[in-house]
TORNUBA-696153 format. One line per 10 residues: number of its first residue (from 1); for each residue x, y, z of C-alpha. Coordinates in nm, 4 decimals. Each point is the difference from the previous one (the first is absolute). Layout:
<atoms>
NUM	X:Y:Z  ...
</atoms>
This chain:
<atoms>
1	7.9985:15.7864:4.3219  0.0728:-0.3907:-0.0327  0.1227:-0.0635:-0.4027  -0.0429:-0.3565:-0.1554  0.2498:-0.0713:-0.2898  -0.1640:-0.1680:-0.2523  0.1500:0.0549:-0.3327  0.0294:-0.3665:-0.1622  0.2687:-0.0485:0.2810  0.1793:-0.3251:-0.1193
11	-0.2729:-0.1035:-0.2038  0.2288:-0.1840:-0.2774  0.1630:-0.1651:0.2762  -0.3197:-0.1071:0.1395  -0.0920:-0.1249:-0.3560  0.2778:-0.1537:-0.1464  0.2657:-0.0478:0.2713  0.2355:0.2738:-0.1615  -0.0271:0.3476:0.1057  0.0624:0.3317:-0.2460
21	0.2554:0.2526:0.0781  -0.2459:0.2608:0.0191  -0.2164:-0.1914:0.2471  0.2993:-0.0515:0.2565  0.0426:0.3609:0.0051  -0.3755:0.0778:0.0436  0.0009:-0.2742:0.3111  0.3326:0.1798:0.1310  -0.2371:0.3551:-0.0077  -0.2468:-0.1825:0.2125
31	0.2136:0.0409:0.2829  -0.1678:0.3853:0.0300  -0.3192:-0.1711:0.0541  -0.2031:-0.1435:0.3084  -0.0760:-0.3198:-0.2246  0.1029:-0.1614:-0.3556  -0.2899:-0.1832:-0.1656  0.0634:-0.3243:-0.2048  -0.1538:-0.1191:-0.2777  -0.1637:-0.3665:-0.0156
41	0.2200:-0.2615:-0.1848  0.1691:-0.3601:-0.0078  0.3241:0.1713:0.1354  -0.1342:0.2093:0.2951  0.2201:-0.1888:0.2498  0.3190:0.1185:-0.1565  -0.1472:0.3415:-0.0467  -0.0636:0.0146:0.3023  0.3827:-0.0807:0.1470  0.1130:0.2018:-0.3014
51	-0.1938:0.2933:0.1255  0.0896:-0.0418:0.3860  0.3745:-0.0153:-0.1005  -0.0108:0.3178:-0.2396  -0.1819:0.1964:0.2678  0.2259:-0.1584:0.2944  0.3132:0.1363:-0.2135  -0.2066:0.3595:-0.0771  -0.0297:0.0511:0.4165  0.3615:0.1140:-0.0206
61	-0.0584:0.2628:-0.2468  -0.2804:0.1540:0.1729  -0.0566:0.2018:0.3470  -0.3536:0.0883:0.0779  -0.0809:-0.0773:-0.3630  0.2317:0.2979:-0.1449  0.3070:-0.1630:-0.2464  0.3103:-0.0193:0.1652  0.3063:0.0500:-0.2121  0.3124:-0.1719:0.0697
71	0.3357:0.2401:0.0564  0.2179:0.0101:-0.2941  0.3359:-0.1099:-0.0159  0.2473:0.1235:-0.1860  0.3300:-0.1978:-0.1235  0.3235:0.1581:0.0821  0.2572:-0.1380:-0.2480  0.2682:-0.0188:0.2792  -0.2091:-0.2828:0.1579  0.1048:-0.2254:-0.2655
81	-0.3257:-0.2098:-0.2115  -0.3447:0.1859:0.0239  -0.2326:-0.2270:0.2248  -0.1830:-0.2306:-0.2105  -0.4025:0.0008:0.0554  -0.1870:-0.2479:0.1961
</atoms>
């Protein structure tokens, strides 16, 4: 069954040009749907670009609509300094 994700996705970004943290999370969860619906606003082009970027990045964490978790890496003190994030 096709699913449309329409939870006021990036609404603040579309209206004011600055998204809220919750909206970014909602947009990322839209990767599970077949379609993500945006609302109108003066910054809709930026909202579309941002949504495209978020969904593109989230594809690396999904397989057949199931979340993938990265392999855990443990730090071994004998290997020197712990790895930095990034």
